[in-house]
N, C-alpha and C positions, 0 to 999 in steps of 0.2 A: 504494500500500500504506500502511495506517495505521501510524504509528510506534508502537512499543511504549513503554510508560510505566509507571513505578512511583512511588509516594509513599514518601519516606523520612522516618520519624519517629524523632527522636533525643533521648535524654536529654542535652541540651547542657551540663548541669551537671557532667557527667563527662568528663574529658579523654580517657579510653580510648574512650568512645562517640563522641566527636567524631572522633578519629583513625580509628576503624573506619568511620565514615560516609564520611569522605573516601576511604578505600581502596576501599570497596565502590562508591561512586559513580563513581570513576575507572574501575573495571573494567566497570561497566555502560555507561558512555559508550563505552568501547572496543568493546563488543559492539553498539553502535548503539541502546541503550535510553535513553530520556529519563528524567531524574530530577527530581522536584519536591519541595518541602518548604515548610512553613509559613514565613512571612516571617522571624520571629525566628530560627528554626533555620537557614534558608538563609544568613542573615547571619553566624551563629556558625560555620558550616562554611567560609565564606570561599571558596566555589567558584562562580565566575561562571556556569558552565554549568547550575547547579541553578536551576530556575525557582521563584520565590517565589509561593505561592498562598494564598488566603484559606481559613479553616477550613471554611466552609459548602460549598465546592466542591473541597476539597483532593483527594479521591479520585476525582473525576469523570474518566472516561476512562482510569483506571489499571487494570492487570491484577493488581497486588499492592500491599499496603501493607507495607513492610519496616520492622520496629520494632527499634530498638537501645536496650535498656534493661531494666528489670525489669518486674514485673507491673503496676506503676502506669502505666508508659509504654504497655503493651499495652492497658490499660483506656482510657486516653486516646485511643489510636489507634482503638479499636473505635468510639468516637463519630464518628470521621471516616470510617471504612470502611463502617459498617453502612448508611447511607442509600443507598449505591451498590452494595451487595451485593458488595463487593470483599474477597477473602480477606486475612487477616493472616498474615504470616510473622515471628515474633518470634525475635530473637537475644538470649539472656539475658546481661545484664551485671550483674544484681542478685545476690541471695542464692539463695533457693530457685528462684524463677522458673518456677512451674508452667505459666504461660500461654505461655511461649516454646517454640518448636519446637526450636531449636538453641542450642548454647553458643558462646561467643565463639571457641573453638578451631576451630569448624566453618566459619569464614569461606569457605574455598576451596570446600567442598561447597555452601554456601548460594549463592554466586555462580554456580556451575555449574548448580545446580538452577533458578535464576532464568533464566539465559540459555537453558537447554535446555527450559524449561517442565516441569521434572521434579518437579512436586509434585502431590499429590492434595488434594482439599478435604474437610474434615470440618466438618459443621454442629453448632454448639453451641446448646443451648436457652437462651433468654433469658426474662426475666420482664416482664410488663406490670404496672405499679403505678399504682393510682388512689387518690387521697385524696378522700374524701367528707365533707361536713358536712351533717347533716340531709337526707341523700339526694341532695344536690347535688354534682356533681363540681367540685372546686376545683383539683386538680393531677393531671397524668398524666406518668409517666416510664417508664423501662425499666431493666433491669439485666442484666448478663452473669453476674456472680458471685452477688450477693445484694442483697436489700432488707432493711433493718433498721429497727425502731422502737425507739428508745433513750431513756432518761431524759436530759433536758437539763441537769439539775443533779446534780453528782457526789454530793452528800450526801443526795439524795432517792431513794426507791424509786419505781418506775413501777408503776402498777396498770393491768393490761390484761386484756381478755377475748379469747381466741383462738377463732376459729370455722373449721370446715372443712366445705365443701360445704353451707353454709346452716344448719349445726347447731352450737350452742355446744359447745366442747371443754373448756375450763378457764379459770379466772381465776387470774392469776399476779401476785404482787408480785415484781418482778424488776428487773434492770438493763436488760432489753430482750428483743426477740425477733428472730431472724434467719430469713428465708425465703431459701433458697438453691437454686441449680441444681446438677446434678452437677459442672459446671465449678467452681462456687464452694465445693464441699464440702471442698476443700483450702485454703480461704482463711479468712475470718472465721468461718464455721460450724465449721470444724475447731478453731479456737482456742477456741470456745465449748463444745467437747465433742461436736460432731456427728460422724457417720460419714463415712468416705471412700466416695464413690460413683463407680464407673467411668463415664467420660464418655458411653458409648453407652447407658447406662441412662436410660430415660425416666421421670423422677420429679422431685419437688420436696421439699425438706427444710424442716422447721420445728424450730428449735433455740432453746430458751429460754436466756437469759443470766442466770446466778446467780439462778434462781427459787427463792423460798421457798414450796414447795408439795410435797405428798406425791407428786403425779404431775407430774413436770417432766422428762420424758425427751425426747431428740430423736425426731422423727417423720419417716417417709418416706411421702409421700402420692402419689396418682396425678398424672400430668402434666396430667390434665384437671380436677383439683380447683381449687376457689377457696379460698384462705386469706384470712382477714380478721382484722385486729387492731384492736380498739376500745379507745381510750384512755379509761380511767375516772378517772385521777388528777385531783384537783381542785386540786393545788398550783399556784401561779402560774408555776413554772418550766416546767411542761408537758413536752413530749417533742419529739423530732426524728426524721424519717424520712430515711434515707440510701439512695441507690442507688449501689452499688459504691464507697462512701466518697467519691464525687465530687460528687454532686448531692443537695441536702438541701431539706427542707420542714419548717417549724416546725409542730408539732401542739399541740393543746390538748384539754381534756376534751370528749368528744363526737365527736372526729375518728375516722374509720374508714378504715383502709388495706386495700384489696383487692388481692390478688396472684394472678395467673394466668399460665399459660404464654403468652408472646407469639407471635404468628404469624410474626414475622420473626426468624430466628436470626442469630447471628454466625458467619461462615465463617472457618475457619482453614486455612492451607496447611500440609500435612505433607510433609516431605522425607525423613523417616526412617520406617522400618516397625516400630520398637521398640514392643512392647505396653505398655499403661499400667502393668502390674505392674513392668516394668523401669524405667520412668520414676519410679514411686513409690519404688522401692528406691534409685535414684540420687539423687533430690532430697532424701530424708530420711536418706540414708546408712544404710539399714537393714541389720542383720547377717544375712547369708544364707550365711556360710561353713559348710561341712559338707553343703550341699545336694547330693544325688546323683541328682536327677531325670533329668538328661541321660544319666548313665551307666546308670540303671535302664532308661530307654526304649531305649537302644542295646542293652543286654543282652537285653531282651525281644524286640526286633526280630530278634536273631540266634538 
């Protein structure tokens, strides 16, 4: 029988994350489940039974990637899990933590769900991002939350032309443009004024950042659309393209960034059945006192 195995990814800069990682790994070992971690993290955890692995093969042979940290740690973990199509199970130790499935107080139920394989898998749309110069591909990357084209110099405005499905949409003088997935709608795109999109909706977002234009509203486009951002700025500082705030490419005048839905999603493990609305209310601490929906439904049923 093949041994069960999970990859543990921990924000080792946080003492509470390190302690939680030790507790979870001990319980998994007791259940006969192998645990591995990246070399530096395995050393920080100080548990000799944790196998140290290289980043490029970290999730190979694993049934889950268990993430202890905030959304930044989840995005880092997605880079490790996605090549092997392994689901991510995030335990939030950050602030809002929209990408995490569970909170730190859920440790017991998280461990039980792992041991009993009590999770379901939810696939999240990702973006394929290609940078072209004079029609020639120069860079290719991907994003789970968003791809952004931003000005490289704080004091300069960025001049871009945005295109959707091969047709020019508008030219903006702005701080940048964010193309986001529904998953990323609560991240950078939200901060830039974009709408919140439920994760099961198939769509992509285009959100201008501080655009000086009459028409500069967030857009929701088809999941089959192609979004293109052409850099028109001629200043020496140029621009930069970011994927999930983790991977960047320098841009200059004439660069074209093409964004489409990627064929390979990121898979998330769900151990709770709470609808997205409840998660949204909890994460943003939205006021819902006075709601009588449950009572009205019960009265109607009777």
